[in-house]
LOFI-917061 format. One record per residue (C-alpha): residue in three letters; y negated, z negated, x. Coordinates in steps of 0.2 Angstrom, whole numbers, plus 5000, padded with zeros to 4 digits. Each point is the difference from the previous one (the first is absolute). Last residue first. Layout:
<recs>
ALAYZX;...
</recs>
This chain:
<recs>
GLY489350905253;ASN501049875011;ILE501049954985;LYS500250184993;LYS500550075016;ILE501249855003;ILE500850034983;TYR500250195004;PRO500849975017;ARG501249874993;GLY500750114985;ILE501250115009;TRP500849885013;VAL499849854990;MET500850084985;LEU501450065010;ILE500349835008;LEU499949934982;PHE501350124993;ALA501249985015;MET499849814998;ILE500450014981;ILE501550115003;LEU500749895014;PRO499849844990;ILE500950084984;PRO501550075010;ASN501149855000;ASN501850035006;LYS500150175006;LEU498250055003;GLN499749835008;GLU501450025012;TYR499550185005;SER498249955002;SER500549855011;LEU501250115011;LEU498650145002;ILE498649865004;ALA501349925012;ILE500350165010;LEU498250045001;CYS499649825006;ALA501350025014;ILE499350165006;ALA498249925001;GLY500749865009;ILE500950105013;LEU498450095003;SER499149845002;LEU501349955012;VAL499750155010;ARG498249955002;TYR500449865011;LYS498149965002;VAL499150104988;LYS499950195002;GLU498850044985;LEU501350124992;PHE501449875001;GLY498949864993;ILE499550114986;TYR501850034996;ASN500349815000;VAL498649984988;ILE500650144988;GLY501749925000;PHE499349834997;THR499050064985;ILE501550104992;LEU501149845002;PHE498749894993;ILE499850104984;LEU501950014998;SER500249815001;ALA498649974987;ALA500950114987;ASP501749935003;VAL499449815000;LEU498950024984;THR501550084990;ASN501349885007;LEU499049854995;THR499450054983;GLY498250044995;ILE498949944986;ALA499449835005;ALA499950035019;LEU499250174996;ILE498549914991;ALA499849875014;ALA500050145013;LEU498650094991;GLY498949844999;ALA500349955018;ILE499650175007;THR498450014990;LEU499449835004;ILE500350025019;ALA499150175000;TYR498549934991;PHE499749865012;PRO500250085017;ILE500049845010;ASN498649975012;ALA499949814994;GLN498350044992;ASN500850134989;GLU500450175006;LYS499750184992;ALA501150145006;PHE501050014984;LEU498450044990;HIS499850155012;PRO501250094989;LEU501550065010;GLU500250145013;LYS498149985006;LYS500549945017;SER499449824996;ALA501150014985;VAL501550035011;THR499649855011;GLU499649894986;MET501650054991;LEU501049965016;ARG499249835002;GLY500549964982;THR501750065004;SER500149875015;PHE499549854990;LEU501050044985;THR501650045010;ALA499949845011;ASN499749884985;ILE501350094989;ALA501249985014;SER499549825003;GLY500349964981;THR501750095001;SER500649895014;PHE499249844996;ALA500650014981;ALA501850065007;ALA499949855011;ILE499649884987;THR501450084989;VAL501249985015;LEU499549815001;VAL500249974982;LEU501750094998;GLY500649915016;THR499549834993;ILE500850044983;GLY501750045009;PHE500050025019;ALA501150155004;GLN500350074982;LYS498249974995;GLY499350085015;ALA501150164998;VAL499450014981;ALA498249985006;LEU500450145013;ALA500550134986;VAL498549974988;GLU499650184994;LYS501750065006;GLU501149874990;GLN501350134996;ILE500050065018;LEU499949835007;THR501649954990;GLU501050155004;ALA499749985019;GLY500749825002;VAL499249834998;LEU499849925017;MET500650155011;THR498750114992;ALA498649885004;GLY500549985018;LEU500450185004;THR498450074992;VAL499049855006;LEU500550025018;ILE499750195000;TYR498449994992;ILE499349875012;GLY500550105015;ILE499250154993;VAL498449904997;ALA499949935017;ILE500150175008;ILE498750074987;ALA498849865005;SER500250025019;ILE499650194998;THR498549974989;ALA499249855009;ARG500250075018;PRO499350174995;LEU498549924990;THR499649865012;ARG499650105016;GLU498850134994;PRO499649894986;ASN499149875010;LYS499649894985;ILE500550084983;ASP498850034986;ALA499450185006;TYR501850065001;ASP500449934983;TYR500650174992;SER501250025014;LEU500749834996;LEU500650064983;GLN501350105010;PHE501149865002;GLY500349974981;GLU501050154997;TYR501749935006;ALA500949954984;ILE499250144990;PHE501250115010;ILE501349954987;THR500850174995;ALA500050085017;ALA500949865008;GLY501349994986;VAL500450195002;ILE500449965018;ALA500949844996;THR501150114988;SER500750085016;TRP501049845004;SER501150044985;LYS500049874986;PRO501249874994;GLU500249994981;ILE499149854992;GLY500549834994;ALA499949925017;THR499650135013;LEU499049905012;GLN500949844994;GLU501550055010;PRO499049975015;ASN500149814998;TRP499149905014;HIS499349834994;ILE498949995015;ILE499350174995;GLY499549944983;PHE499149845007;ILE499250115013;SER499350114987;LEU499349864988;GLY499249925015;LEU499350165007;LEU499250044983;VAL499349824997;PHE499150005017;LEU499450184999;LYS499249974983;GLY498949865006;TRP499650085016;VAL499350164990;MET499049904987;ILE499149895012;ILE499550155011;GLU499550104986;VAL498949874992;ARG499049995017;SER499850195000;SER499250014983;ASP498949855002;GLY499350075017;VAL499950184994;GLY498849964985;ARG499849914983;LEU500450164990;ASN501849995007;VAL500349834992;LEU499350064984;ALA501350155000;LEU501349885005;VAL499749904984;ALA500050154988;ILE501550085008;ILE501049834998;LEU499449994982;PHE500550174994;ALA501749985007;LEU500249834992;VAL499550074983;LYS501350145002;PRO501449885006;LEU499649884985;TRP500350114985;SER501949995001;GLY500049824996;TRP499749835008;ASN501450005013;LEU499049905013;VAL501150045014;TYR500350194996;ALA498150014996;VAL499649975018;TYR501250135006;HIS499550134986;GLY498149985003;PHE500150025019;THR501150154999;PHE498950094987;ALA498549955011;TYR500850075016;VAL500550164991;ALA498350024992;MET499249985017;THR501150145006;LEU499550124986;ILE498249965004;TYR500450045018;GLY500850174996;ILE498550054988;ILE498849965015;LEU501250115011;ILE499850154988;TRP498149985000;SER500049995019;LEU501250155001;SER498850114990;GLY498549965011;ALA500950025016;LEU500850174995;GLY498250064996;LYS499349925016;HIS501350095012;ASN498950005015;ILE501149915012;GLU498949844999;ASN500050014981;LEU501950005000;PHE500149855011;THR498649914989;PHE501050024984;ALA501649965009;GLY499449835004;GLY498249964996;SER499349885013;LYS499350085016;LYS500349995019;TYR500550195000;LYS501349985014;VAL500449814995;SER500450054982;LEU501050155006;GLN501149895011;SER500249874987;TYR500550124986;SER501250105011;HIS500949845007;ALA500049934982;SER500950164995;ILE501349995013;LEU500349824995;ALA500150044981;ILE501250145003;PHE501249875009;GLY499649874987;ALA500750124987;LEU501650025010;VAL500249815002;PHE499649964982;SER501350134995;LEU501249925012;TRP499949834991;ALA500450094984;TRP501750065007;GLN501049884990;GLY499450084984;ALA498950155004;ILE499250054983;SER500249854989;LEU499749885015;ILE498350095003;ILE499449974983;GLY500549825000;LEU499149975016;VAL498550094995;SER498649884994;PHE500449845009;ILE500650095016;GLY498650135002;GLY498350014991;GLY499649825005;VAL500850025017;MET499050155005;GLY498249964996;GLY500249825005;VAL500750055017;ALA498550125003;MET498849874995;SER500849865009;TRP499950115016;THR498250024998;ALA499749814996;ASN500949955015;PHE499250135011;SER498349944994;MET499150084986;LYS498050015000;LYS498749894993;GLY498650094992;LYS499150165003;ALA501250114991;MET499850195003;
</recs>
């Protein structure tokens, strides 16, 4: 447990929003438009509905057990320690993939403005992870202050861009250059881009770092998701009306930079790029901070090497942060946007489904909502898997292999480590 300064409601809310928006609108807008077309906004609503229910389950279970650790802790509390250990390893892989998405997006947006060569996005991705790893190692106070600044900066630019696009109301742009889609594609889209909402559950790893968590955690998570759903709808409609669906799909790595340039010229391009840097930077910051806490919790339960539980003088898990950052930097350099998003989204759907089911079993408040959430996650998992098998099976095959290896090999590895 951290002994230093704890996070206020503002910092907690900002951590949740930062984790979601950084992995959401900047990273997946072009992807979701290619799937759902003019119904892309509805995909964000449907995925947000699942996220709201899941946030309820997460916050109620965290308050019930009064512990950090998220799904890992919940499974331990109901005596499923083997499943808890395996899921924690899979989740850590998911967070590393997610950080790689954020760093990939950061690198491409900044490089798009500078236009110095194809090598630059990879270098920038590495640098942003390295800088924020150093920020995290300084402690909770520095990390949360950075988060608040980053979140409010990007929200200002995103809302400005979206309002400008909506004022110039032009619904024809929602299908410009593409075939109109059926509304049912929004369901498939919601299942495919669930990474856009994964950030809220990072707070369950920070329980010990939050002021008055019994009150702050439920309020911060639910209000953050509602705010993010609204942001996603506005930006999706506004940006698409500015430049058209086809352009955003073709330029999916830098979709909003193109929209900003169309709206306000070079000034718009620069402002959106700054917002993208804030957005993806805050998402890396939030994910790195919280995943380090998760690894520390798991290591303290002897499900990871004890090295990852060691803290520095600022009470931060030093080796955990460095390991996560290093692996994410490598993936950002070698991965593609679609592959990273597909793999990470599937991991979080599985995790949210498990947590919702635990919430139902443990009879949390409004437990029927948790059951609905578990069923919705299962449907989304099946839809996402089907789409990946049909269009891009490599991420699904890799994730299935990793999950199998963790499930089979983890007990043997832990036994060897703990001697």
